[in-house]
PDB file with one MODEL, atoms N, CA, C and O in Angstrom:
MODEL        1
ATOM      1  N   MET A   1     233.756 135.667 261.006  1.00  0.00           N
ATOM      2  CA  MET A   1     232.862 135.721 262.133  1.00  0.00           C
ATOM      3  C   MET A   1     233.606 136.060 263.414  1.00  0.00           C
ATOM      4  O   MET A   1     233.029 136.653 264.326  1.00  0.00           O
ATOM      5  N   ASP A   2     234.877 135.695 263.496  1.00  0.00           N
ATOM      6  CA  ASP A   2     235.624 135.993 264.715  1.00  0.00           C
ATOM      7  C   ASP A   2     235.701 137.495 264.962  1.00  0.00           C
ATOM      8  O   ASP A   2     235.599 137.942 266.105  1.00  0.00           O
ATOM      9  N   ALA A   3     235.881 138.278 263.895  1.00  0.00           N
ATOM     10  CA  ALA A   3     235.963 139.737 264.043  1.00  0.00           C
ATOM     11  C   ALA A   3     234.637 140.298 264.550  1.00  0.00           C
ATOM     12  O   ALA A   3     234.617 141.211 265.375  1.00  0.00           O
ATOM     13  N   VAL A   4     233.544 139.754 264.059  1.00  0.00           N
ATOM     14  CA  VAL A   4     232.224 140.200 264.507  1.00  0.00           C
ATOM     15  C   VAL A   4     232.022 139.810 265.966  1.00  0.00           C
ATOM     16  O   VAL A   4     231.597 140.631 266.779  1.00  0.00           O
ATOM     17  N   ASP A   5     232.322 138.580 266.291  1.00  0.00           N
ATOM     18  CA  ASP A   5     232.166 138.107 267.666  1.00  0.00           C
ATOM     19  C   ASP A   5     233.023 138.908 268.632  1.00  0.00           C
ATOM     20  O   ASP A   5     232.601 139.181 269.755  1.00  0.00           O
ATOM     21  N   ALA A   6     234.214 139.282 268.211  1.00  0.00           N
ATOM     22  CA  ALA A   6     235.132 140.018 269.082  1.00  0.00           C
ATOM     23  C   ALA A   6     234.617 141.414 269.416  1.00  0.00           C
ATOM     24  O   ALA A   6     234.993 141.982 270.441  1.00  0.00           O
ATOM     25  N   ARG A   7     233.766 141.967 268.567  1.00  0.00           N
ATOM     26  CA  ARG A   7     233.262 143.328 268.789  1.00  0.00           C
ATOM     27  C   ARG A   7     231.797 143.352 269.204  1.00  0.00           C
ATOM     28  O   ARG A   7     231.168 144.409 269.192  1.00  0.00           O
ATOM     29  N   GLN A   8     231.251 142.201 269.570  1.00  0.00           N
ATOM     30  CA  GLN A   8     229.831 142.144 269.914  1.00  0.00           C
ATOM     31  C   GLN A   8     229.492 143.044 271.105  1.00  0.00           C
ATOM     32  O   GLN A   8     228.483 143.748 271.074  1.00  0.00           O
ATOM     33  N   THR A   9     230.306 143.031 272.136  1.00  0.00           N
ATOM     34  CA  THR A   9     230.031 143.860 273.306  1.00  0.00           C
ATOM     35  C   THR A   9     230.023 145.336 272.921  1.00  0.00           C
ATOM     36  O   THR A   9     229.151 146.089 273.355  1.00  0.00           O
ATOM     37  N   GLU A  10     230.983 145.746 272.116  1.00  0.00           N
ATOM     38  CA  GLU A  10     231.057 147.135 271.651  1.00  0.00           C
ATOM     39  C   GLU A  10     229.831 147.495 270.809  1.00  0.00           C
ATOM     40  O   GLU A  10     229.278 148.587 270.944  1.00  0.00           O
ATOM     41  N   ALA A  11     229.416 146.581 269.949  1.00  0.00           N
ATOM     42  CA  ALA A  11     228.248 146.838 269.099  1.00  0.00           C
ATOM     43  C   ALA A  11     226.977 146.954 269.929  1.00  0.00           C
ATOM     44  O   ALA A  11     226.146 147.826 269.678  1.00  0.00           O
ATOM     45  N   LEU A  12     226.827 146.086 270.907  1.00  0.00           N
ATOM     46  CA  LEU A  12     225.646 146.153 271.762  1.00  0.00           C
ATOM     47  C   LEU A  12     225.628 147.429 272.595  1.00  0.00           C
ATOM     48  O   LEU A  12     224.561 147.985 272.854  1.00  0.00           O
ATOM     49  N   ASP A  13     226.805 147.899 273.017  1.00  0.00           N
ATOM     50  CA  ASP A  13     226.891 149.161 273.743  1.00  0.00           C
ATOM     51  C   ASP A  13     226.445 150.323 272.856  1.00  0.00           C
ATOM     52  O   ASP A  13     225.698 151.195 273.300  1.00  0.00           O
ATOM     53  N   LEU A  14     226.904 150.334 271.605  1.00  0.00           N
ATOM     54  CA  LEU A  14     226.500 151.380 270.664  1.00  0.00           C
ATOM     55  C   LEU A  14     224.987 151.333 270.441  1.00  0.00           C
ATOM     56  O   LEU A  14     224.327 152.372 270.428  1.00  0.00           O
ATOM     57  N   LEU A  15     224.453 150.153 270.271  1.00  0.00           N
ATOM     58  CA  LEU A  15     223.008 149.995 270.084  1.00  0.00           C
ATOM     59  C   LEU A  15     222.244 150.526 271.296  1.00  0.00           C
ATOM     60  O   LEU A  15     221.270 151.263 271.143  1.00  0.00           O
ATOM     61  N   GLU A  16     222.679 150.157 272.487  1.00  0.00           N
ATOM     62  CA  GLU A  16     221.999 150.614 273.696  1.00  0.00           C
ATOM     63  C   GLU A  16     222.054 152.133 273.824  1.00  0.00           C
ATOM     64  O   GLU A  16     221.048 152.771 274.136  1.00  0.00           O
ATOM     65  N   ARG A  17     223.235 152.711 273.581  1.00  0.00           N
ATOM     66  CA  ARG A  17     223.348 154.161 273.680  1.00  0.00           C
ATOM     67  C   ARG A  17     222.449 154.852 272.659  1.00  0.00           C
ATOM     68  O   ARG A  17     221.847 155.882 272.962  1.00  0.00           O
ATOM     69  N   SER A  18     222.355 154.294 271.456  1.00  0.00           N
ATOM     70  CA  SER A  18     221.544 154.946 270.423  1.00  0.00           C
ATOM     71  C   SER A  18     220.055 154.864 270.725  1.00  0.00           C
ATOM     72  O   SER A  18     219.336 155.840 270.508  1.00  0.00           O
ATOM     73  N   VAL A  19     219.571 153.732 271.220  1.00  0.00           N
ATOM     74  CA  VAL A  19     218.130 153.623 271.497  1.00  0.00           C
ATOM     75  C   VAL A  19     217.727 154.403 272.744  1.00  0.00           C
ATOM     76  O   VAL A  19     216.544 154.679 272.942  1.00  0.00           O
ATOM     77  N   ASN A  20     218.674 154.754 273.566  1.00  0.00           N
ATOM     78  CA  ASN A  20     218.368 155.538 274.764  1.00  0.00           C
ATOM     79  C   ASN A  20     218.375 157.039 274.496  1.00  0.00           C
ATOM     80  O   ASN A  20     218.185 157.831 275.420  1.00  0.00           O
ATOM     81  N   ILE A  21     218.590 157.438 273.256  1.00  0.00           N
ATOM     82  CA  ILE A  21     218.510 158.844 272.874  1.00  0.00           C
ATOM     83  C   ILE A  21     217.126 159.085 272.273  1.00  0.00           C
ATOM     84  O   ILE A  21     216.730 158.394 271.335  1.00  0.00           O
ATOM     85  N   ASN A  22     216.398 160.047 272.799  1.00  0.00           N
ATOM     86  CA  ASN A  22     215.091 160.392 272.249  1.00  0.00           C
ATOM     87  C   ASN A  22     215.339 161.072 270.902  1.00  0.00           C
ATOM     88  O   ASN A  22     215.696 162.248 270.841  1.00  0.00           O
ATOM     89  N   SER A  23     215.144 160.319 269.843  1.00  0.00           N
ATOM     90  CA  SER A  23     215.500 160.827 268.518  1.00  0.00           C
ATOM     91  C   SER A  23     214.357 160.722 267.525  1.00  0.00           C
ATOM     92  O   SER A  23     214.576 160.461 266.342  1.00  0.00           O
ATOM     93  N   GLY A  24     213.144 160.925 268.002  1.00  0.00           N
ATOM     94  CA  GLY A  24     212.016 160.980 267.075  1.00  0.00           C
ATOM     95  C   GLY A  24     212.242 162.081 266.051  1.00  0.00           C
ATOM     96  O   GLY A  24     212.964 163.041 266.320  1.00  0.00           O
ATOM     97  N   SER A  25     211.647 161.953 264.916  1.00  0.00           N
ATOM     98  CA  SER A  25     211.900 162.877 263.806  1.00  0.00           C
ATOM     99  C   SER A  25     211.761 164.345 264.185  1.00  0.00           C
ATOM    100  O   SER A  25     212.470 165.191 263.640  1.00  0.00           O
ATOM    101  N   PHE A  26     210.857 164.659 265.110  1.00  0.00           N
ATOM    102  CA  PHE A  26     210.631 166.059 265.472  1.00  0.00           C
ATOM    103  C   PHE A  26     211.487 166.507 266.652  1.00  0.00           C
ATOM    104  O   PHE A  26     211.401 167.661 267.073  1.00  0.00           O
ATOM    105  N   ASN A  27     212.305 165.616 267.189  1.00  0.00           N
ATOM    106  CA  ASN A  27     213.255 165.966 268.240  1.00  0.00           C
ATOM    107  C   ASN A  27     214.598 166.192 267.557  1.00  0.00           C
ATOM    108  O   ASN A  27     215.451 165.305 267.534  1.00  0.00           O
ATOM    109  N   LEU A  28     214.775 167.371 267.008  1.00  0.00           N
ATOM    110  CA  LEU A  28     215.946 167.651 266.174  1.00  0.00           C
ATOM    111  C   LEU A  28     217.242 167.484 266.946  1.00  0.00           C
ATOM    112  O   LEU A  28     218.224 166.983 266.397  1.00  0.00           O
ATOM    113  N   GLU A  29     217.266 167.893 268.201  1.00  0.00           N
ATOM    114  CA  GLU A  29     218.485 167.734 268.993  1.00  0.00           C
ATOM    115  C   GLU A  29     218.835 166.255 269.160  1.00  0.00           C
ATOM    116  O   GLU A  29     219.999 165.874 269.042  1.00  0.00           O
ATOM    117  N   GLY A  30     217.829 165.423 269.435  1.00  0.00           N
ATOM    118  CA  GLY A  30     218.059 163.991 269.589  1.00  0.00           C
ATOM    119  C   GLY A  30     218.556 163.345 268.303  1.00  0.00           C
ATOM    120  O   GLY A  30     219.442 162.491 268.335  1.00  0.00           O
ATOM    121  N   VAL A  31     217.989 163.751 267.175  1.00  0.00           N
ATOM    122  CA  VAL A  31     218.437 163.215 265.885  1.00  0.00           C
ATOM    123  C   VAL A  31     219.902 163.605 265.644  1.00  0.00           C
ATOM    124  O   VAL A  31     220.700 162.791 265.180  1.00  0.00           O
ATOM    125  N   ARG A  32     220.244 164.853 265.964  1.00  0.00           N
ATOM    126  CA  ARG A  32     221.640 165.280 265.811  1.00  0.00           C
ATOM    127  C   ARG A  32     222.552 164.485 266.748  1.00  0.00           C
ATOM    128  O   ARG A  32     223.672 164.138 266.374  1.00  0.00           O
ATOM    129  N   ASP A  33     222.078 164.196 267.962  1.00  0.00           N
ATOM    130  CA  ASP A  33     222.878 163.403 268.903  1.00  0.00           C
ATOM    131  C   ASP A  33     223.133 161.992 268.375  1.00  0.00           C
ATOM    132  O   ASP A  33     224.242 161.471 268.493  1.00  0.00           O
ATOM    133  N   VAL A  34     222.102 161.376 267.794  1.00  0.00           N
ATOM    134  CA  VAL A  34     222.284 160.039 267.208  1.00  0.00           C
ATOM    135  C   VAL A  34     223.236 160.116 266.021  1.00  0.00           C
ATOM    136  O   VAL A  34     224.075 159.235 265.835  1.00  0.00           O
ATOM    137  N   GLY A  35     223.105 161.177 265.213  1.00  0.00           N
ATOM    138  CA  GLY A  35     224.032 161.357 264.094  1.00  0.00           C
ATOM    139  C   GLY A  35     225.468 161.479 264.567  1.00  0.00           C
ATOM    140  O   GLY A  35     226.376 160.908 263.962  1.00  0.00           O
ATOM    141  N   ALA A  36     225.679 162.224 265.651  1.00  0.00           N
ATOM    142  CA  ALA A  36     227.030 162.379 266.201  1.00  0.00           C
ATOM    143  C   ALA A  36     227.556 161.047 266.725  1.00  0.00           C
ATOM    144  O   ALA A  36     228.727 160.718 266.529  1.00  0.00           O
ATOM    145  N   LEU A  37     226.693 160.280 267.390  1.00  0.00           N
ATOM    146  CA  LEU A  37     227.093 158.984 267.924  1.00  0.00           C
ATOM    147  C   LEU A  37     227.534 158.041 266.808  1.00  0.00           C
ATOM    148  O   LEU A  37     228.597 157.426 266.892  1.00  0.00           O
ATOM    149  N   PHE A  38     226.705 157.929 265.751  1.00  0.00           N
ATOM    150  CA  PHE A  38     227.064 157.036 264.655  1.00  0.00           C
ATOM    151  C   PHE A  38     228.189 157.611 263.802  1.00  0.00           C
ATOM    152  O   PHE A  38     228.983 156.860 263.236  1.00  0.00           O
ATOM    153  N   GLY A  39     228.260 158.936 263.706  1.00  0.00           N
ATOM    154  CA  GLY A  39     229.378 159.542 262.991  1.00  0.00           C
ATOM    155  C   GLY A  39     230.698 159.143 263.615  1.00  0.00           C
ATOM    156  O   GLY A  39     231.649 158.804 262.910  1.00  0.00           O
ATOM    157  N   GLU A  40     230.760 159.181 264.948  1.00  0.00           N
ATOM    158  CA  GLU A  40     231.978 158.775 265.648  1.00  0.00           C
ATOM    159  C   GLU A  40     232.294 157.302 265.381  1.00  0.00           C
ATOM    160  O   GLU A  40     233.447 156.944 265.144  1.00  0.00           O
ATOM    161  N   ALA A  41     231.262 156.449 265.419  1.00  0.00           N
ATOM    162  CA  ALA A  41     231.473 155.016 265.188  1.00  0.00           C
ATOM    163  C   ALA A  41     231.975 154.754 263.768  1.00  0.00           C
ATOM    164  O   ALA A  41     232.873 153.935 263.569  1.00  0.00           O
ATOM    165  N   PHE A  42     231.397 155.447 262.779  1.00  0.00           N
ATOM    166  CA  PHE A  42     231.855 155.280 261.396  1.00  0.00           C
ATOM    167  C   PHE A  42     233.290 155.766 261.228  1.00  0.00           C
ATOM    168  O   PHE A  42     234.087 155.130 260.538  1.00  0.00           O
ATOM    169  N   ARG A  43     233.622 156.899 261.861  1.00  0.00           N
ATOM    170  CA  ARG A  43     235.004 157.398 261.771  1.00  0.00           C
ATOM    171  C   ARG A  43     235.978 156.426 262.430  1.00  0.00           C
ATOM    172  O   ARG A  43     237.075 156.201 261.919  1.00  0.00           O
ATOM    173  N   ASP A  44     235.579 155.851 263.564  1.00  0.00           N
ATOM    174  CA  ASP A  44     236.417 154.849 264.226  1.00  0.00           C
ATOM    175  C   ASP A  44     236.651 153.634 263.335  1.00  0.00           C
ATOM    176  O   ASP A  44     237.665 152.947 263.457  1.00  0.00           O
ATOM    177  N   ALA A  45     235.697 153.377 262.434  1.00  0.00           N
ATOM    178  CA  ALA A  45     235.817 152.245 261.502  1.00  0.00           C
ATOM    179  C   ALA A  45     236.571 152.620 260.228  1.00  0.00           C
ATOM    180  O   ALA A  45     236.687 151.804 259.314  1.00  0.00           O
ATOM    181  N   GLY A  46     237.087 153.857 260.164  1.00  0.00           N
ATOM    182  CA  GLY A  46     237.906 154.263 259.021  1.00  0.00           C
ATOM    183  C   GLY A  46     237.156 154.962 257.905  1.00  0.00           C
ATOM    184  O   GLY A  46     237.726 155.190 256.838  1.00  0.00           O
ATOM    185  N   LEU A  47     235.898 155.308 258.117  1.00  0.00           N
ATOM    186  CA  LEU A  47     235.145 156.020 257.102  1.00  0.00           C
ATOM    187  C   LEU A  47     235.192 157.510 257.393  1.00  0.00           C
ATOM    188  O   LEU A  47     235.556 157.916 258.497  1.00  0.00           O
ATOM    189  N   THR A  48     234.832 158.321 256.423  1.00  0.00           N
ATOM    190  CA  THR A  48     234.729 159.753 256.644  1.00  0.00           C
ATOM    191  C   THR A  48     233.254 160.109 256.742  1.00  0.00           C
ATOM    192  O   THR A  48     232.403 159.488 256.105  1.00  0.00           O
ATOM    193  N   THR A  49     232.970 161.117 257.550  1.00  0.00           N
ATOM    194  CA  THR A  49     231.585 161.517 257.733  1.00  0.00           C
ATOM    195  C   THR A  49     231.450 163.022 257.585  1.00  0.00           C
ATOM    196  O   THR A  49     232.398 163.782 257.783  1.00  0.00           O
ATOM    197  N   GLU A  50     230.251 163.419 257.233  1.00  0.00           N
ATOM    198  CA  GLU A  50     229.919 164.841 257.148  1.00  0.00           C
ATOM    199  C   GLU A  50     228.468 164.991 257.597  1.00  0.00           C
ATOM    200  O   GLU A  50     227.597 164.234 257.168  1.00  0.00           O
ATOM    201  N   TRP A  51     228.218 165.962 258.456  1.00  0.00           N
ATOM    202  CA  TRP A  51     226.853 166.246 258.866  1.00  0.00           C
ATOM    203  C   TRP A  51     226.315 167.345 257.955  1.00  0.00           C
ATOM    204  O   TRP A  51     226.912 168.417 257.854  1.00  0.00           O
ATOM    205  N   VAL A  52     225.203 167.086 257.299  1.00  0.00           N
ATOM    206  CA  VAL A  52     224.552 168.071 256.445  1.00  0.00           C
ATOM    207  C   VAL A  52     223.380 168.631 257.241  1.00  0.00           C
ATOM    208  O   VAL A  52     222.411 167.921 257.509  1.00  0.00           O
ATOM    209  N   ASP A  53     223.467 169.895 257.617  1.00  0.00           N
ATOM    210  CA  ASP A  53     222.443 170.532 258.436  1.00  0.00           C
ATOM    211  C   ASP A  53     221.116 170.569 257.687  1.00  0.00           C
ATOM    212  O   ASP A  53     221.070 170.850 256.490  1.00  0.00           O
ATOM    213  N   GLY A  54     220.038 170.281 258.413  1.00  0.00           N
ATOM    214  CA  GLY A  54     218.722 170.245 257.787  1.00  0.00           C
ATOM    215  C   GLY A  54     217.839 171.436 258.096  1.00  0.00           C
ATOM    216  O   GLY A  54     216.636 171.394 257.840  1.00  0.00           O
ATOM    217  N   ALA A  55     218.414 172.500 258.643  1.00  0.00           N
ATOM    218  CA  ALA A  55     217.609 173.670 259.012  1.00  0.00           C
ATOM    219  C   ALA A  55     216.826 174.217 257.823  1.00  0.00           C
ATOM    220  O   ALA A  55     215.697 174.678 257.991  1.00  0.00           O
ATOM    221  N   ASP A  56     217.400 174.174 256.640  1.00  0.00           N
ATOM    222  CA  ASP A  56     216.727 174.713 255.457  1.00  0.00           C
ATOM    223  C   ASP A  56     215.471 173.934 255.076  1.00  0.00           C
ATOM    224  O   ASP A  56     214.587 174.471 254.408  1.00  0.00           O
ATOM    225  N   PHE A  57     215.389 172.670 255.497  1.00  0.00           N
ATOM    226  CA  PHE A  57     214.204 171.886 255.161  1.00  0.00           C
ATOM    227  C   PHE A  57     213.459 171.399 256.406  1.00  0.00           C
ATOM    228  O   PHE A  57     212.686 170.443 256.345  1.00  0.00           O
ATOM    229  N   GLY A  58     213.702 172.074 257.539  1.00  0.00           N
ATOM    230  CA  GLY A  58     212.928 171.823 258.748  1.00  0.00           C
ATOM    231  C   GLY A  58     213.220 170.516 259.463  1.00  0.00           C
ATOM    232  O   GLY A  58     212.374 170.009 260.200  1.00  0.00           O
ATOM    233  N   ARG A  59     214.384 169.978 259.258  1.00  0.00           N
ATOM    234  CA  ARG A  59     214.777 168.730 259.911  1.00  0.00           C
ATOM    235  C   ARG A  59     216.151 168.907 260.553  1.00  0.00           C
ATOM    236  O   ARG A  59     216.794 169.946 260.400  1.00  0.00           O
ATOM    237  N   ALA A  60     216.589 167.878 261.271  1.00  0.00           N
ATOM    238  CA  ALA A  60     217.885 167.953 261.950  1.00  0.00           C
ATOM    239  C   ALA A  60     219.030 167.924 260.952  1.00  0.00           C
ATOM    240  O   ALA A  60     219.989 168.686 261.074  1.00  0.00           O
ATOM    241  N   GLY A  61     218.928 167.044 259.966  1.00  0.00           N
ATOM    242  CA  GLY A  61     219.982 166.906 258.973  1.00  0.00           C
ATOM    243  C   GLY A  61     220.216 165.454 258.607  1.00  0.00           C
ATOM    244  O   GLY A  61     219.434 164.568 258.954  1.00  0.00           O
ATOM    245  N   HIS A  62     221.311 165.232 257.897  1.00  0.00           N
ATOM    246  CA  HIS A  62     221.669 163.892 257.431  1.00  0.00           C
ATOM    247  C   HIS A  62     223.143 163.658 257.700  1.00  0.00           C
ATOM    248  O   HIS A  62     223.962 164.572 257.606  1.00  0.00           O
ATOM    249  N   LEU A  63     223.464 162.426 258.034  1.00  0.00           N
ATOM    250  CA  LEU A  63     224.843 162.005 258.179  1.00  0.00           C
ATOM    251  C   LEU A  63     225.267 161.373 256.859  1.00  0.00           C
ATOM    252  O   LEU A  63     224.657 160.404 256.407  1.00  0.00           O
ATOM    253  N   VAL A  64     226.299 161.914 256.248  1.00  0.00           N
ATOM    254  CA  VAL A  64     226.811 161.382 254.992  1.00  0.00           C
ATOM    255  C   VAL A  64     228.107 160.648 255.291  1.00  0.00           C
ATOM    256  O   VAL A  64     229.017 161.206 255.903  1.00  0.00           O
ATOM    257  N   VAL A  65     228.188 159.403 254.860  1.00  0.00           N
ATOM    258  CA  VAL A  65     229.336 158.550 255.149  1.00  0.00           C
ATOM    259  C   VAL A  65     230.003 158.174 253.831  1.00  0.00           C
ATOM    260  O   VAL A  65     229.342 157.781 252.870  1.00  0.00           O
ATOM    261  N   ALA A  66     231.321 158.303 253.808  1.00  0.00           N
ATOM    262  CA  ALA A  66     232.053 157.997 252.572  1.00  0.00           C
ATOM    263  C   ALA A  66     233.257 157.113 252.875  1.00  0.00           C
ATOM    264  O   ALA A  66     233.804 157.115 253.978  1.00  0.00           O
ATOM    265  N   HIS A  67     233.641 156.363 251.860  1.00  0.00           N
ATOM    266  CA  HIS A  67     234.822 155.501 251.909  1.00  0.00           C
ATOM    267  C   HIS A  67     235.303 155.361 250.474  1.00  0.00           C
ATOM    268  O   HIS A  67     234.487 155.338 249.553  1.00  0.00           O
ATOM    269  N   PRO A  68     236.605 155.267 250.267  1.00  0.00           N
ATOM    270  CA  PRO A  68     237.098 155.131 248.887  1.00  0.00           C
ATOM    271  C   PRO A  68     236.442 153.985 248.114  1.00  0.00           C
ATOM    272  O   PRO A  68     236.316 154.063 246.892  1.00  0.00           O
ATOM    273  N   ALA A  69     236.028 152.934 248.802  1.00  0.00           N
ATOM    274  CA  ALA A  69     235.392 151.804 248.112  1.00  0.00           C
ATOM    275  C   ALA A  69     234.032 152.179 247.534  1.00  0.00           C
ATOM    276  O   ALA A  69     233.543 151.504 246.628  1.00  0.00           O
ATOM    277  N   PHE A  70     233.405 153.260 248.050  1.00  0.00           N
ATOM    278  CA  PHE A  70     232.119 153.706 247.527  1.00  0.00           C
ATOM    279  C   PHE A  70     232.275 154.425 246.193  1.00  0.00           C
ATOM    280  O   PHE A  70     231.284 154.667 245.503  1.00  0.00           O
ATOM    281  N   GLY A  71     233.495 154.768 245.823  1.00  0.00           N
ATOM    282  CA  GLY A  71     233.708 155.561 244.619  1.00  0.00           C
ATOM    283  C   GLY A  71     233.172 156.961 244.818  1.00  0.00           C
ATOM    284  O   GLY A  71     233.361 157.557 245.879  1.00  0.00           O
ATOM    285  N   ASP A  72     232.512 157.485 243.818  1.00  0.00           N
ATOM    286  CA  ASP A  72     231.966 158.837 243.900  1.00  0.00           C
ATOM    287  C   ASP A  72     230.615 158.894 244.604  1.00  0.00           C
ATOM    288  O   ASP A  72     230.020 159.966 244.720  1.00  0.00           O
ATOM    289  N   VAL A  73     230.138 157.774 245.064  1.00  0.00           N
ATOM    290  CA  VAL A  73     228.816 157.732 245.684  1.00  0.00           C
ATOM    291  C   VAL A  73     228.965 157.713 247.203  1.00  0.00           C
ATOM    292  O   VAL A  73     229.524 156.769 247.762  1.00  0.00           O
ATOM    293  N   ALA A  74     228.474 158.736 247.861  1.00  0.00           N
ATOM    294  CA  ALA A  74     228.457 158.762 249.322  1.00  0.00           C
ATOM    295  C   ALA A  74     227.150 158.136 249.781  1.00  0.00           C
ATOM    296  O   ALA A  74     226.147 158.185 249.069  1.00  0.00           O
ATOM    297  N   LYS A  75     227.162 157.562 250.941  1.00  0.00           N
ATOM    298  CA  LYS A  75     225.974 156.915 251.499  1.00  0.00           C
ATOM    299  C   LYS A  75     225.388 157.810 252.584  1.00  0.00           C
ATOM    300  O   LYS A  75     226.102 158.253 253.483  1.00  0.00           O
ATOM    301  N   ARG A  76     224.110 158.069 252.500  1.00  0.00           N
ATOM    302  CA  ARG A  76     223.444 158.911 253.489  1.00  0.00           C
ATOM    303  C   ARG A  76     222.816 158.037 254.558  1.00  0.00           C
ATOM    304  O   ARG A  76     222.106 157.078 254.257  1.00  0.00           O
ATOM    305  N   VAL A  77     223.084 158.376 255.800  1.00  0.00           N
ATOM    306  CA  VAL A  77     222.477 157.698 256.939  1.00  0.00           C
ATOM    307  C   VAL A  77     221.515 158.692 257.560  1.00  0.00           C
ATOM    308  O   VAL A  77     221.905 159.812 257.892  1.00  0.00           O
ATOM    309  N   ASP A  78     220.280 158.300 257.718  1.00  0.00           N
ATOM    310  CA  ASP A  78     219.258 159.207 258.222  1.00  0.00           C
ATOM    311  C   ASP A  78     218.947 158.830 259.670  1.00  0.00           C
ATOM    312  O   ASP A  78     218.128 157.941 259.903  1.00  0.00           O
ATOM    313  N   PRO A  79     219.582 159.486 260.652  1.00  0.00           N
ATOM    314  CA  PRO A  79     219.440 159.066 262.044  1.00  0.00           C
ATOM    315  C   PRO A  79     218.016 159.114 262.579  1.00  0.00           C
ATOM    316  O   PRO A  79     217.705 158.378 263.515  1.00  0.00           O
ATOM    317  N   GLY A  80     217.149 159.935 262.035  1.00  0.00           N
ATOM    318  CA  GLY A  80     215.789 160.036 262.554  1.00  0.00           C
ATOM    319  C   GLY A  80     214.835 158.988 262.025  1.00  0.00           C
ATOM    320  O   GLY A  80     213.735 158.846 262.558  1.00  0.00           O
ATOM    321  N   VAL A  81     215.212 158.253 261.004  1.00  0.00           N
ATOM    322  CA  VAL A  81     214.287 157.321 260.357  1.00  0.00           C
ATOM    323  C   VAL A  81     213.852 156.207 261.288  1.00  0.00           C
ATOM    324  O   VAL A  81     212.691 155.800 261.247  1.00  0.00           O
ATOM    325  N   ALA A  82     214.735 155.706 262.119  1.00  0.00           N
ATOM    326  CA  ALA A  82     214.391 154.572 262.973  1.00  0.00           C
ATOM    327  C   ALA A  82     213.224 154.886 263.900  1.00  0.00           C
ATOM    328  O   ALA A  82     212.444 153.993 264.231  1.00  0.00           O
ATOM    329  N   ASP A  83     213.091 156.138 264.323  1.00  0.00           N
ATOM    330  CA  ASP A  83     212.027 156.494 265.248  1.00  0.00           C
ATOM    331  C   ASP A  83     210.889 157.258 264.572  1.00  0.00           C
ATOM    332  O   ASP A  83     209.973 157.712 265.257  1.00  0.00           O
ATOM    333  N   ALA A  84     210.922 157.410 263.271  1.00  0.00           N
ATOM    334  CA  ALA A  84     209.939 158.231 262.580  1.00  0.00           C
ATOM    335  C   ALA A  84     208.514 157.732 262.805  1.00  0.00           C
ATOM    336  O   ALA A  84     207.591 158.539 262.916  1.00  0.00           O
ATOM    337  N   VAL A  85     208.323 156.425 262.873  1.00  0.00           N
ATOM    338  CA  VAL A  85     206.983 155.876 263.021  1.00  0.00           C
ATOM    339  C   VAL A  85     206.385 156.291 264.364  1.00  0.00           C
ATOM    340  O   VAL A  85     205.186 156.555 264.446  1.00  0.00           O
ATOM    341  N   ALA A  86     207.200 156.353 265.412  1.00  0.00           N
ATOM    342  CA  ALA A  86     206.680 156.715 266.733  1.00  0.00           C
ATOM    343  C   ALA A  86     206.042 158.105 266.723  1.00  0.00           C
ATOM    344  O   ALA A  86     205.115 158.368 267.489  1.00  0.00           O
ATOM    345  N   GLU A  87     206.528 158.981 265.872  1.00  0.00           N
ATOM    346  CA  GLU A  87     205.975 160.329 265.803  1.00  0.00           C
ATOM    347  C   GLU A  87     204.555 160.336 265.225  1.00  0.00           C
ATOM    348  O   GLU A  87     203.809 161.291 265.439  1.00  0.00           O
ATOM    349  N   LEU A  88     204.182 159.301 264.511  1.00  0.00           N
ATOM    350  CA  LEU A  88     202.877 159.252 263.878  1.00  0.00           C
ATOM    351  C   LEU A  88     201.818 158.660 264.791  1.00  0.00           C
ATOM    352  O   LEU A  88     200.627 158.757 264.496  1.00  0.00           O
ATOM    353  N   LEU A  89     202.227 158.052 265.885  1.00  0.00           N
ATOM    354  CA  LEU A  89     201.280 157.383 266.782  1.00  0.00           C
ATOM    355  C   LEU A  89     200.543 158.362 267.661  1.00  0.00           C
ATOM    356  O   LEU A  89     199.710 157.957 268.472  1.00  0.00           O
TER     357      LEU A  89
ENDMDL
END
C-alpha cells in the first residue's frame, strides 16, 4: 500500500488530465490523445505499447499494452470506451 500511497498525487493528475480530454467515441482525435496519454503512463511503468490505427474500421484505434508477464497475450486498452455512453445521449 505504501507504493500506491506514494503515487496517489501522480495517479490523480493522470486521471484529471484524461477526463479533461474530449474523447467521446466519435471524437477520433480525442481518443488518440487519451491513448497517447495512457501509452506514456504504461511505458513509464515498464510496459510496451503499440497504437493500432483504426482508420480501416472507422474508429481512432486501440492501445495495445504488453509485458513479459502477459506471455503471448497482449492486453488491449480501448481509450474511447469510457466516454462511449455519452455519445448515445
